[in-house]
N, C-alpha and C positions, 0 to 999 in steps of 0.2 A: 505493499499499499504505500503511495508516494504521499508528500507532505500536504498536497493540496486535498486529495481524499480524506486524510486524518481531520483536516481542519474543518472539512464539509461535514465530517461524522461528530466531532466535538461540537459544532455549531447546533447540528439536530439535536444531539442527544442533551443539550442542555436547554434547547427552545423548543422541541418539537417530540418528546416523550409520548404524551397522553393522546392528543388528538392524533397522531399518526396511526396509533393502533386502533382507533376507533375507526377512522376512515379506512382502513385496510379490512376491517370487517364490514364496514359498509360495502366496499369494493366486492367483498365475497358474497355477501347475502343479495345482490344487486346480480351477480354473476350466475348464483347457483338456483335465486328463486325467480327472478325477472328473464334472467336469458332463456331459459326453456319456453315460457309462454310466447315472449316475444319472437323467438324463433317459430313456434307455432304459427303465431299469427301474422308472420311475412309470408311463411309457406301457403297458408291459407289465401291471402291478398293475391299473390303472384298467381296461385292456382286457379282461384275466383274468375280474374281478368280472361286467362287463358281459356278456360272452359266455357265461359259465355260466349266467346268468339266460335268457338267448336260447335256450342249448340246452334247459333244462327246460321253457321254455316249448312249444318244437318238440315235445317228446315227452308234452306234457301233464301233466308231475308237479306237484304241489304245491309251493309255495314256503314256505309255512307252518313246516315243520319246519326250514328254514334260516333263519327269522327270528327263531324262539324263543330268547330270552338273546341274542342278537345273536352267537351263536357261529360263523357265518359269514356276515359281513355281505353278503349278495346284493341288490343292487340290483334291484328289479323294477318294470315299468312296467304300469300298466293297458292291456290292448290298446287299441290306436288303431284297430283295425278288426277284425272278427270273423273275419278270415282270417288266415293265417299271415303274412302281409305284414309285420305289425309285427315278429313274433319275425325273420323274416330280416333286415330291416333292422336290428335290435338285437343280429343276429351280425355282419353285414357292417361295422358302424360300429368297434367295437372291434379288427377285423382292420385296417382302415384304421389307426387309432390306432397300434396295436401295430405295423405295417410304417411308421409315419412318413408316410404317402400322402395328400396332402388333410389334413393333420393340423389345420390351423384349422378346417375345414368339419366334421369328424367331432369335435372337442372341443367347437365350438359346438352341433352335435346335443346332445350328451351334458349340456351343461350347461344346455341348456332342459328335458331331462327331469330332471335333479336340482333344478331351480327350481320346476318347475310342477308335475310330476306325483307325484315321489316322498315328499313329505313324510308321507304316510300309512304309510310302510312300513318306515322306518328311524329310526334315533334322528337326531335334528337336528344334532347335532355331525358325524356322519359325511357326512350330506348338505352342510353348509355346506364341511367340509374337502374334499370331493370336489368341489365347485362353485369352491372356490379352486384347486384344481388343473387344473381344465379352464380355468379362465380364465386360467392362465398359458399353457396352449398355444394359447389362442383370441388371446391377444395377442401372444406372441414366437413362436409356431409349435415345430416339432420341431428338436432340435439336431443335432450331425453325422452320428450314427448314425440316419438315417433316408432314406428314398425322396425327400422333399419337399428335404432337403440336398442331395442327389447332383444332381437334376434343376433346381434354382432356375435356376442360370445359363442353363440351355438354354432352360426355361421364359420366360425374361425376356426371350429374344430370337428368339420363335418365331412361324408364321405361324398358330399355333391362335387361334381367334377369344378375345378378351377375355383370354387368357393374359398378355398384357404388361402389361394395365393391373391385373388382379390381382395380378401380382406386384410392382408399385409399390406397389398398395394395402397389401399385406402389410407391406412394408419401411417404410410410413409409418406404419401401425399400430404396428408394434414401436417405431420411432424416437420418434414421440411419446405414447404411451399408458405404454409400458413402466416409466418413472420411476413415475409416478402408479400404478400397478399394483403395483410394488414398495413403495410408501408402503401402499398397502392393506394388501396380504399384513402388513408390519411392524403396523398399527395392530391387524388380525385377532389376529396371535400376541402382542400386548402386552395386549389386552384379554383375552383368554384367561389369558393368565399371571397379570395384575392379578386377576383373579377367583379365581383358585385360591389365589395368595398370601393374599388377604383374605378369603377364603371368602364369594365375593359381598357385596363392599361396593360394587356398581356400582348406580347409578340403576335403577329397575324397567323404565323405558323400554327398558333395554339388554340385560336378561337373556334375551331371548329370541333375541337374536342371538348370544348366548355358547355355547358347549359346555354340555351340561346335566351331564355326568360324566366326559370325557374326560380332565380333568385333576384328578380328585378324588385321584389317586396322589401328587400333588406336595404334598399335606397336609402329610407329615414333613419338608418341605423348602420351607416359605413363603419364607424369605430367597433362597433359589436362584430360585425363580420370580418374586420381586419385583425381585430386579436385573435377572435376564435379561427380565422385561418393559419394564424401564426404558431398558436398552442396545438391544433390539430396537427398541422404539418410537422412539428418537429416532437410530436409526442410529450408535450410536456403540459402537466395536470389534463392531460386530455378525456379523460372521463369526463369531470366536472365541466369542462369546456363543452364538453360534445352535449351532455343533459341540458346546459343552460341553453345552447343554440335550439334546442329541441324546443324548449319551453318558449324562446324568442318567435320561434317559427308557428308555433300552436297558437301564440298570441296574436301574431300579423295575421293569421289565416282568420283568426276568429274577429278582428278587426275588420275585415272586408277583403285585403289583400290575397285574394283567393287564388291558386295555381294547380292543376292538374298535376304537377310533379312536387307537391308540398309533402305528400305521403310517402311517395319514392325518397325524398330527400330526408325526412325524417328516419325513415327504416335504415338508410344508410347510416345516419347519426348514430341510431340508436347501436348498431355492430361496434362502434368504438366507445359509448357510453358504457355497455354492459359488458363486453370482453376485453374493453382496454386497448392500449394503441400498439400491443405486440412486443417483440423483444427488440425490434429495431427502433427503438424510442428513447428519450430521455428519462422518462419516467422507469423505463425498467433498467436503465444504469443507475440511475440514484437509488432505486428500491435495491439494487444488488451491492450498493454502499453502505446504504442506511436499512439494516434489518428493521428497525423500531416502523420504517414506511411499508415495507413487504409485509409486515406483520407475520411472517412465518419464519421458523428456525430451522435450520437443516441439521442440527448437530448440538447436543447439550456441549458447553465447553470442557474440557478436562478438570476434573474435581469440582464438578459442580455440585450443589448443596443437594441432599436424597432427599424429596418428599415421597412419602408412603400415605396413601389415600386407602382406608379398607373400606369398601363398600362401593359398588356402581350404580347406586341409586339415584335419584333427584342430586342430592347433595353432593356425592362422591363425583359424580359426572361435572356439575356446575365448576366444581373447584377446580379439577384435571383440566378442564378446557380452557379456563382462564389462566394456569401455568403453562401453556403451551409456549407463550410468546416471553416466558421468563427464563433465564440463563440457569434452570435448576434441571436434574433428573427426577421423572416423577415416575413411581410404581404405583399402578392402581389394581388392587387385591380384591377379588369376588369368589365367591362358591360357585357362582354359576358365570357362564360366558358371555351373557346377554344382560341388557338393561330391560328392566321390564316397566310399563306404565300401568302402574298398578290402579289406578282410577276407573280404569276401563275393564280390570280383571273379573269383576262378577258378569260381565259379558260374556268371557267365555265360559264361567261355569254355569251360564244358561244357555249356552250352544248360540248365542248370537255371532260371536267371533271365533275366530281360530288364536291360538296361542302366538304364532308367528305373526298375527295383524298389530300384537301389542308389544312385540320383543324386537329388539336391535341388538346384534352383537356386539361386543363393546371394543373388539379389535377392528371392526369396521369404522367405528366412528373416530378411532385415533391412527388409523393407517396413515396419514399424513403427516403425522407428527413423532419426529424419531426421538425426540426427548421424552416420550411417554412409552413405558412398558405393560404390558398387561398381565397380570399373573393369575391363572385359575388355582385356586387352593381355599383351604378352612383354616382361618386364624384361631390360634386355641390359647392364646397369650400374650401378654408383653412385657420384656423385661425394659423398666424404665430406668432403671440402674445403667445399663450397658446400651441404653436406647437401641432396642431389637424388638422387631416383631417376630413371633414365633408361630410359623407353618409347620405343623407338625415336629418334626426333627431339624428344621431348617431355620436359620437365624436370619432375618434380614433388618441390616440395619438401619436406622433412619435420623437425620438430621431436624426434619420435622415431620410429626406424625398426624393424620387428621382421620378421625373415627367417624365413618357414617355408615355405620352397620344396622341401622333402622331397628324394627320391632317385629315381634311375633305376636299372634293371638295369647290373651290371657283367659284363666278358666278359675280366677282368685281361687286357687288352692284347691280346686275340685281339676285337677289334671286326670282323674280315671274318666272324666266324662268326654275326654278329646275324641277316643276312637269312634264314639256315637254321634258325635256334633262337630266335625271338621271345621276349623277357622278357613278365612280366605287372605292369603298373605303371599303364596308362591304359584306358579304355573300348576306345579304338581297339586296343591290344593284345590285349583279351579278344575282342574283335569278329575279328580276324584270327586268333586261335587256334582259335574256335570253329569258323571258314570251313575251316581248315587240317584241323580234326578230321573233320567232316562230309564234305569233299570228299575226304577218303581213303577214308570208306565208298562214296562214289558213284562213285570211279574204279575202286575194287576190284572193284564189282558189273559194271563193262565191261571188267576187265584178263583177259587170255585166258593170259596167262604167271603160272604159279603163282610162280615167284620174285618176280616183279613184285607181284603181290598180298600177298605176305608181306611186302614191305618196306612198303607200303601202310599194312597191318593191323600194324604195329609202331611204338608211340607210346615215346617215350624220353624221358623227364624227367632233366634234369641239374639235380642238388641235393637234399638230403633234410631241409631245413628245413620249417617250417609249411606253407608255399606248394608246396613239391615235393610232400610227402606227402599236402595237401589235393587236389593236382591227379590224382595217381596215382589216389588212392581213387575220385576221381570219375569219371574216364576209365574205372577198372576197372567200376563200377557201370554207366555208360552202356551199355558194349560186350556187358555179361552180361545187363543186365534191361531194356534200355530201347528195344532194337531186336529184339525177336522178330519173327521172320515177315514182315519188312519187306525183307530182300534174300534173293533167291531162288537164286542161285549162290555163296553161301558163308554160314557162320554166323558172324555178329558176334562171338559170344563165343570165335571162335577166335583172336581180335586179342589181340598181347602188349603187355603194360604192363609199360616197364623202369623202374626209378628207380634212379638212378646216384648215389651218394655217396662224397664222396673221405674221410670220414671214418671211424671204427671204426664209428659207429652213427648211425641215422637222429636227428632231433630232437636235435641234442646240447646245447641248452640247457635241456632236460627231463632230469627224474630219470633213472639210467638204466633202471630199472625200468620206467618209462612207455614208453620207447625201445624197449624191448625187446615190450611190449604192442601196442606201435603197429604193429612190424615184423610180428607174429604176424597182426593183422588185416589187413595189406596183403598179405601171402601168402593167407590165407584168402580173399579176393577175388581172387586168380590174378595179383597183382602180383610181378614179379621184382623183387628187391631186391639190388643189388650193392654192398658195402661197400668200402671201401677201394680204390676204382678212379675211375682219373685218366681223363679225357677229352683226346685228344691232337689229335682234327682232326673238322671237323664240315664237311660239304659236303651239296649237294641229295639225295646218295644214301643219307646216314646218318652215322655216326659211329665213330671208332676208338677201341676202350676197352682200355687197358693193352696195346697192340698187336695187338689184336683188330679185325676189323671187324664191325660191327653195321649190317645194312641195315635205314634207318627212312628215310620220306619225310616224318614228323613228329616233329620233336624241339625239346622246349622247355625254356626256359632260367630255371631258379629258384636259381641257385647264389649270387648275391652282388649287392651294390649299390653303387653311388656316389651320394655327396651332389652337389647341385646346383652350379652354379660359384659360389656365394656366399661362398668364399674368394677367389676370383680378384677378385670385384668388390671385395672388402674389403681387400685385399691384407693378409689375416691368416693367422696361423699356422693349418696344417690337418695331418690325420693322412694316412694312406695311401689310405683311402677318399673324401678331399675334406672331410670333416668339419672345421668351423671349432670350433678350440679356444676355448671361452667361458670367462669368470670366475666364480667361483661364483655369483653373481645374473644368469647366462645371458647377459651383455653381453660384447662385444668388447672385449679390451685396447686400451686406448688410446683407445675409443669408447664411452665409457658411455651415451649416447643411441642405442646401435644394440644390439639382443638379436638372438639365432639361438637358434631353439627347432625342436623335432622332430629328423627324421632329417639335418637339416643340422647339427646340433649335437654335438660333442664335449664332454660333461659328466661328470666322475666323480662323478656324485652319488648313485649307487646304493651306499650304503655302500662309498666309495672305488673302484667300478667303474663302469665307462662306463654310460649310459642305454641301455637297449635301443631300439631304431629300433620301438616300439611305439605304437598308438592312444592306449594310456591316457598314457604318457609324453608325447606330444605335446600333450595336452588340459592337463596337468599344468603344462607347461612353459608354456603360453598363458594359463593363469589366474595364474600365479606373476609373469610380466611384467606384466599387467595390475594385478595387484596395485603392483606396484613404479612403475609409471607413475603411478598413481594416489597414492601414498604421496609421490612426489616432486612432484606437483601440489599436494598438502595440505602441504607441507613438513614433512612428519612422517619419524620416524629410519626408517633402510633396516630391511627383515625380514630375517630368520635368511637363509642360502645355500638356495639352492632344493634341495630332496632328493627323491629320487624314491621314490613309494610303492609297490612293486610290486604289482598287485592279481592277480596270477597268471597262468598262461600256459595256452592252449586250442589244442587241433587235432582236427580230426576226420578221421576216415577212414572214409568210406563209410556205409554205412545201418548206425544203431545201434549204431555204434563213435565214440569219441572217447577223448581223453587229457585231463585237467585236473589242474594243479598250481596249489595255494594255499598258500603261505606252509609250506611241508613236508606238506601234506595232498594227498595222490594219489589221484584217481579217474578210473577207465577205464569203459568198457565204455558199456550204454544210458544209465546214468544221467548220467555224462558228456556224451552225446550229445545229452540232454535240457537239462543245463545249458548247452552251448555254443549251443545251438539261442536259449533264452529270452534269454541275455545279447545274443547279435547282435541280435535283433528289438528288444529295448530300446534298443540303440546308433544303432538305425538312425533318420536324420533323418525325421522326418514320419509322421503317421498313416497316409495313404495307402501308404506305403512299408513300414509293419511289415504292415499288413493283406495288401498284394499277397504280400510274401514268405510269411506264415504260409499263405496259399492255396495257393500254387503249391508249398510245400513239402509241405502235406497232400494235395494232389491227386498229386503225385509218389510220396508214401510209400506211397497207397493203390494207385494203378493203375501205378506203374513208368514211367510217361508222362512226359515232357518238354516242355513246351508253347511252346519258343523255341528249336526245332531250325531255325533259319534261316539259308540259307547266303548271305551279305552281304559287302561289302566289294570288295576286289579281285578282279575275275574274271579278272585277264589270265593267271593260271597255268592257269586250267582251259581255257582257250581253246588254250595253247600245248601243254598235255599229249596225247602223242599217243594214249594211250590212251583218252582219251574220243571214243567213237564207237557208230553205231549197230550193234549185233550181231544177229544172228537166230541163235536156239538153238532147237533141238527142243524 
């Protein structure tokens, strides 16, 4: 590194540490979230224009009215043959482009048409903008929202002739030609903007390559066009410049300075704004010198401090994600290889979703960050004296330790109830509950004794919190709407769903008015709500409530939780639920380098009240601890004590019913149900999970059918149950 580069690095480290990290995160969000959508919209727009012209030709309609004044810029192709073959091809190719199937070849065909055939039919600027966009798809292919992307991995390793070679060729084209094509796009935009800002003070030889009129509306803002031309051409702050120019064009267009090429110009700018200026740019050179700007870390420095995070839940992931830009080694330990979205776990238990819909592999989440190591293992203890985490016989040393080990269900000292009333905290729990629910119906079909069938079709949920309410509502919907005509000897809608709550109302953490609405919604679904009721005994045949026996072969537990054994590992003070009492900065008393977050921690950081065991609380705690570690490493002053910001409470009660509370604003009914769905989909990890969950919900909403009603897991109970036998009926 030369002296100039060192000076630039020092200057940026002093003045640009925080904003650049946020800017890099914003760029990644734009590219990964907005990029696929814009890519799809561009393909649909280009396909639409060609498809319309093909339809007009098929029906023998004149194209001239659509060309006059360029009111509707439909590109037209002179017949390649006297038959309908040319028109048919012109309709099929746009469909391939829209679907993202064989995108490169479809775009190449259209690019040839634009460059060779169409110059006599449309304004030159629209042709060239179309050519630039088609060229992008030839070089880069379609984005994630395409069939090509979906099939790419399989085609790369298939027996189809030439498929593997063509896949590798496409990858090589993108890898080697994309930077040069991004440079070409920037030069094209820069020349166009320069021509507009200077009113074509460009050499005559270049004027034919520039837009003839598409940027005339930039005349009132020549300075903006000139600055934008320089920034885009050299690739300096190219993304903000492109996005600003897009806003300017949109504003001028809305003000009446309309031109058919505006859409093409903005789509071309969007390629720069979303995907960046490419490797051949000043932005890339600066980001290579300043890691703070790039937001990425290639490798942890030698001798970097070691941060060990135990638990890959919401808190552990949030902490690890915010340490990817910090010069530390991070080891993330979990007994599962996946991150589980627990708020939707009950829908796995009721056969609404598949386990894969709400889980994502931890390694996949951090595969781009070389300073994060993921370990699959069960932590058995912690040696705070030697600063080591015990994973069986292995000892893993740490400089900073973050415990985000969560909680499990608590039976309040009656652990013998667990085999008969499983809780809901893991995928295994959800699959076991699903097995018991679905098996109950299968056994009821074979049962001859009415009393036995009644016990099989009685479902008891203990606990009226959000999990219990959501379980009761979803089971009630399943039995009344999801199994019509599937069983011949009993009506599934005759099943009883009983919700038992020891308190005076369900959802005690919600406002009273919402608890009443939730109870009415459950009762409309047929759920029997028993308030101020105590469960005295649970066995294989049912439960005893307030001295009365209720026969039930399926009892589910949602009444309480207990924290992980972290307090015992640390020999730290804890409350009755096992939560570690932490300091205001979430560290453990006497252990300043050990932090506890999420359900494992007892922090009075919610306006003096304990922080609830919710996903937002765990994520906020993880982010806070990451900032604390970063500030300690940088020698900065301590940040203020952790303060939990309550984002609101949500609970759904079956179809089109939910309750939500946001800082005193209460919402219920269908609007709360839509809000609940949108928020939960947004919080899911991974685009695939979001799409899968939305599709399954949409399908179930329209058809009342659930696609994951599979009985899996332990089948011993089915074999041991005497009612499972072949029965001949008239």
